[in-house]
C-alpha positions in Angstrom: 118.0 101.0 55.5 117.2 98.7 58.4 119.5 100.6 60.7 118.0 104.0 59.5 114.5 102.7 60.1 115.5 101.4 63.5 117.0 104.8 64.5 113.9 106.6 63.3 111.8 104.2 65.3 113.8 104.7 68.4 113.8 108.4 68.0 110.0 108.5 67.6 109.7 106.2 70.6 111.9 108.5 72.6 109.9 111.5 71.6 106.7 109.8 72.5 108.1 109.0 75.9 109.5 112.5 76.5 106.0 113.9 75.7 104.3 111.3 77.8 106.3 112.0 80.9 104.9 115.5 81.5 101.4 114.2 80.7 101.8 111.4 83.2 103.1 113.8 85.8 100.2 116.1 85.2 97.7 113.2 85.5 99.4 112.1 88.8 99.1 115.7 90.1 95.5 115.9 89.1 94.6 112.8 91.1 93.8 115.2 93.9 90.9 116.6 91.9 88.7 113.6 92.8 88.5 114.6 96.4 88.5 118.3 95.7 85.0 117.9 94.3 83.7 116.7 97.7 86.5 117.9 100.1 85.2 118.1 103.6 86.0 119.8 106.9 85.6 118.1 110.2 83.8 120.7 112.3 85.9 119.9 115.4 88.5 122.2 113.7 86.1 125.2 114.2 84.4 124.0 117.4 85.1 127.3 119.2 83.3 129.2 116.5 80.2 126.9 116.9 79.7 127.3 120.6 76.8 129.7 120.1 73.9 129.0 117.8 73.9 132.5 116.5 77.4 131.9 115.1 76.5 128.9 113.0 75.6 130.9 109.9 78.7 133.0 109.8 81.0 130.1 110.6 79.6 127.7 108.1 79.6 130.5 105.5 83.3 130.9 106.2 83.8 127.2 105.7 81.9 127.4 102.4 83.8 130.4 101.2 87.1 128.8 101.9 86.2 126.2 99.3 85.0 123.2 101.3 82.2 121.2 99.7 80.9 119.3 102.7 81.1 119.2 106.5 81.6 116.3 108.8 79.5 116.7 112.0 81.0 116.5 115.5 77.9 114.7 116.7 74.7 113.4 115.0 72.0 113.8 117.6 71.6 117.5 118.3 73.0 118.9 115.1 69.7 119.7 113.3 70.4 123.5 113.2 73.9 123.0 111.9 72.7 120.6 109.2 69.9 123.0 108.2 72.3 125.9 107.8 74.9 123.8 106.0 72.4 122.6 103.4 71.1 126.2 103.0 74.7 127.1 101.9 75.0 124.2 99.6 77.4 122.3 101.8 77.0 118.5 101.8 76.6 116.6 105.0 77.5 112.9 104.5 79.3 111.9 107.7 79.1 112.4 111.5 81.0 111.4 114.5 79.1 109.7 117.4 79.9 109.3 121.1 82.1 106.2 121.5 80.1 105.4 124.6 77.0 104.9 122.4 78.9 102.2 120.5 80.9 100.5 123.2 79.0 100.9 126.5 75.5 102.3 125.6 75.6 104.4 128.8 72.5 106.3 129.8 74.2 109.7 129.3 75.1 108.9 125.7 72.7 109.0 122.8 70.9 105.7 122.2 72.0 103.7 119.2 68.5 103.7 117.7 68.2 107.5 118.1 71.6 108.0 116.3 70.6 105.8 113.4 67.2 107.5 113.1 68.7 111.0 113.1 71.5 109.9 110.6 68.8 108.7 108.3 66.9 111.9 108.6 70.0 113.8 107.7 70.7 111.5 104.7 74.1 110.5 106.1 76.3 107.9 104.4 78.7 107.4 107.2 78.8 107.3 111.0 82.2 107.5 112.8 83.1 106.6 116.3 86.4 108.4 116.8 87.7 107.4 120.2 87.9 104.7 122.9 88.4 106.1 126.4 91.1 105.1 128.9 90.0 102.1 130.9 88.4 100.5 127.8 91.5 100.0 125.6 94.5 98.8 127.6 94.3 95.1 126.9 93.6 92.8 123.9 90.4 91.6 125.5 89.2 95.2 126.0 89.9 96.1 122.4 88.2 92.9 121.2 85.1 93.9 123.2 85.1 97.3 121.5 85.3 95.6 118.1 82.5 93.2 119.0 80.3 96.2 120.0 81.2 98.1 116.9 80.3 95.1 114.7 76.9 95.0 116.4 76.2 98.7 115.9 77.6 98.4 112.3 74.9 95.9 111.6 72.2 98.4 112.7 73.9 101.1 110.5 74.1 98.7 107.5 70.4 97.9 107.8 69.7 101.7 107.5 72.0 102.1 104.5 74.7 103.8 106.5 78.4 102.7 106.9 80.0 102.7 110.3 83.7 103.4 110.5 86.4 103.9 113.2 88.6 107.0 113.4 92.0 106.3 115.0 94.1 108.4 117.4 97.7 107.3 118.4 97.0 105.1 121.4 96.0 102.2 119.1 99.5 101.9 117.9 101.1 101.2 121.3 101.9 97.7 122.3 99.3 96.0 124.5 99.8 92.8 126.5 103.3 92.9 125.2 102.4 91.2 121.9 100.4 93.3 119.6 98.8 96.7 119.2 95.3 97.9 119.6 95.1 98.8 116.0 96.1 95.2 115.0 93.3 93.9 117.2 90.8 96.2 115.5 92.0 95.2 112.1 91.6 91.6 113.0 88.3 91.8 114.9 86.2 94.3 112.9 83.9 92.5 110.5 84.8 94.1 107.3 81.1 94.3 106.3 80.1 96.0 109.6 82.9 98.4 110.5 85.4 100.2 108.2 88.0 102.8 109.0 88.4 106.5 108.7 92.2 106.8 108.9 93.7 109.9 110.4 97.2 110.2 108.9 98.5 112.6 111.6 97.6 110.2 114.4 99.0 107.2 112.6 102.3 108.9 112.0 102.7 110.3 115.5 101.8 106.8 116.7 104.8 105.5 114.9 103.1 103.9 111.9 103.7 105.0 108.3 100.4 106.5 107.1 100.9 105.4 103.5 101.7 101.8 104.4 98.8 101.8 106.8 96.4 103.0 104.1 97.6 100.3 101.8 97.3 97.7 104.5 93.7 98.7 104.8 93.0 98.6 101.1 89.3 98.5 100.6 88.6 99.0 104.3 89.0 102.8 104.5 85.8 104.8 103.6 87.2 108.2 104.6 90.5 109.8 105.3 91.4 112.7 107.7 93.9 115.1 106.2 96.0 116.5 109.1 99.6 117.6 109.0 102.2 116.8 111.6 105.1 119.1 112.7 108.5 118.1 111.3 110.5 116.3 114.0 107.6 115.5 116.3 108.3 112.7 118.6 106.2 109.5 118.7 103.5 109.7 121.3 100.8 107.2 122.2 98.9 109.5 124.6 96.6 111.8 122.6 96.3 114.1 125.6 100.0 114.9 125.8 100.6 115.9 122.2 101.9 119.5 122.1 99.5 121.9 120.4 102.2 123.1 118.0 102.4 119.6 116.5 99.2 120.3 114.6 100.1 122.1 111.4 98.2 123.5 108.5 98.4 121.3 105.4 101.6 121.7 103.6 103.5 123.1 106.6 104.3 119.7 108.2 105.9 116.4 107.5 103.1 114.5 105.7 103.0 114.6 101.9 99.3 115.4 101.2 99.7 114.8 97.5 100.7 111.2 98.3 97.9 110.9 100.9 95.3 111.8 98.3 96.8 109.6 95.6 97.0 106.5 98.0 93.5 107.3 99.3 92.2 107.1 95.7 94.2 103.9 95.1 92.6 102.1 98.0 89.1 103.3 97.3 88.4 105.8 100.0 85.2 107.8 99.3 85.8 111.1 101.1 88.7 113.2 102.5 88.1 115.7 105.3 90.5 118.3 106.6 90.9 118.5 110.3 93.2 120.5 112.5 92.8 119.8 116.2 94.6 122.9 117.5 95.0 126.3 115.9 95.3 129.9 117.2 93.1 131.0 114.3 91.0 128.1 113.0 89.3 130.0 110.2 92.6 131.2 108.8 94.0 127.7 109.2 91.2 126.1 107.1 91.8 128.7 104.4 95.5 128.0 104.3 95.0 124.2 104.2 92.6 124.6 101.3 95.1 126.8 99.5 97.6 124.0 99.8 95.2 121.4 98.5 94.3 123.6 95.5 98.0 124.1 94.8 98.5 120.4 94.4 96.1 120.4 91.4 96.8 123.7 89.8 100.6 124.5 90.1 
């Protein structure tokens, strides 16, 4: 009787596990749905369609109709008409890039910090992103430390307005500088976690030679947003963003980065938003539709 009860128990346990596995797999697949509710598009992807003000309405409608729920602005100051049109279509606007010169150098030809924060507040933005550091300002540890110091200062201004500043990487940050470390390591060490977070671009991390998933986990709690961008299979490591071949930029699902895993790890580390971005495409509107189709397939198939 004891043996029979044991066998019955193990059979029931086995059945429970066999039923649970598909359920767990389904739950794992459905992790993508958190971001699908707010999935964004960085407008740099469709920049050529936004060169003329009269094209704003049709371009943003195409973004909306492709299934995107929000847009990430290319710039904050000067985007009033785009924001107005986006909100008319029901697209959220929670994040905007800003000129890196406004953060690091405060040059006269770049928007003033106070003007950026004022406009971001008017738009109701939750995030501001500086997505670049120009050549001449990034080649040494001291230069990168200076960038981090300036970012922390601006981040304090943003925090005071209820906005979170974050940094979007390219690939140059992953090159060795001063023969001892990388620019990205400097930023990780020097950013005040309360003042400047990260918006990790998985394409640029991978082409820079870092594993995007390990990098996301290394930044656990410090990534507010993630850029979904796919990298051509077999692409060589490159630390010069200006020399990356255009065909390295693929639609989601056509490249070498597992977007299912990106979404899952992004949720695991607490990122708030994910935005699709494709820097180069011969047909940007077709590309954003294809990338959205791939994201939807991760939830539904």
